[in-house]
C-alpha positions in Angstrom: -15.1 -9.5 26.8 -13.2 -7.9 23.9 -15.1 -5.6 21.7 -14.7 -5.7 18.0 -15.4 -2.5 16.0 -18.0 -3.2 13.3 -16.7 -2.5 9.8 -13.1 -2.5 11.0 -10.6 -3.0 8.2 -9.0 -6.3 8.0 -5.5 -6.2 6.6 -3.9 -9.1 4.9 -0.3 -9.8 4.2 1.4 -9.6 0.9 4.7 -10.9 -0.6 5.9 -8.7 -3.5 8.6 -9.9 -5.8 10.4 -8.1 -8.6 12.3 -10.2 -11.2 12.7 -13.1 -8.7 13.9 -10.8 -5.8 11.8 -10.3 -2.7 10.9 -6.6 -2.3 8.4 -6.8 0.6 6.8 -9.4 2.8 4.4 -8.4 5.6 1.1 -6.7 6.4 -0.3 -4.4 3.7 -0.9 -1.7 6.3 2.8 -1.7 7.2 4.0 -1.0 3.6 6.2 2.1 3.7 4.8 5.2 1.9 7.2 8.0 1.0 6.7 11.4 2.5 6.4 12.8 -1.1 3.5 10.5 -1.9 1.8 11.1 1.4 1.9 14.9 1.0 0.8 14.7 -2.6 -2.2 12.6 -1.7 -3.0 14.8 1.3 -3.1 17.8 -1.0 -5.2 15.9 -3.5 -7.7 14.6 -0.9 -7.7 17.4 1.6 -5.9 20.4 0.1 -3.5 20.0 3.0 0.2 20.4 2.2 1.1 19.9 5.9 -1.1 17.0 7.0 -1.8 16.5 10.6 -1.9 13.0 12.2 -5.6 12.6 11.2 -5.1 13.4 7.6 -1.9 11.3 7.4 -3.7 8.3 8.8 -6.7 8.8 6.5 -4.4 9.1 3.4 -2.6 5.9 4.4 -5.8 4.1 5.0 -7.0 5.1 1.5 -3.8 3.9 -0.1 -3.7 0.6 1.7 -7.4 0.1 1.1 -7.0 0.7 -2.6 -4.2 -1.9 -2.8 -6.2 -4.4 -0.8 -9.3 -3.9 -2.9 -7.3 -4.4 -6.1 -5.8 -7.6 -4.7 -9.2 -8.9 -3.7 -10.8 -8.0 -7.1 -7.9 -9.5 -9.0 -7.0 -12.7 -7.0 -10.1 -13.2 -4.9 -10.4 -13.0 -1.1 -7.4 -14.2 0.8 -5.4 -13.5 3.9 -2.1 -13.7 2.1 -1.0 -12.9 -1.5 2.2 -13.7 -3.4 2.5 -11.4 -6.4 5.0 -10.0 -8.9 5.4 -6.2 -8.9 4.8 -6.0 -12.6 1.2 -7.3 -12.0 0.3 -4.4 -9.8 -1.1 -1.3 -11.6 1.4 1.5 -11.8 -0.9 3.9 -10.0 -1.0 1.6 -7.0 2.6 0.3 -7.0 4.1 3.8 -7.1 2.5 4.5 -3.7 4.7 1.9 -2.1 7.7 1.1 -4.3 10.4 3.5 -5.5 11.2 2.4 -9.0 14.5 4.3 -9.1 15.8 2.3 -6.2 14.4 -1.0 -7.6 16.0 -0.4 -11.0 19.3 0.7 -9.5 19.5 -2.4 -7.2 18.6 -4.7 -10.2 21.7 -3.6 -12.2 
């Protein structure tokens, strides 16, 4: 028999577009987070400028959880979301999307 951890996070998938162009499609918990953001949040949450595996994982879980919570509050519970990047609050979208690269690719 397979055990299921109580309270385990369930991750949904998301399709994020920007001006008609697909930026990301996949599981929320697989969205890339830059090392700069990860370290900044590790310092903010744990005063740790060189985060160990545990702090790195905890920071990522918080960032993914914040995005997933916003999605649920904005669009209701779902296993899959299809959204435009401009709809996502800047403080959340900056965790996962590098606007310099997006703007450069759009030109």
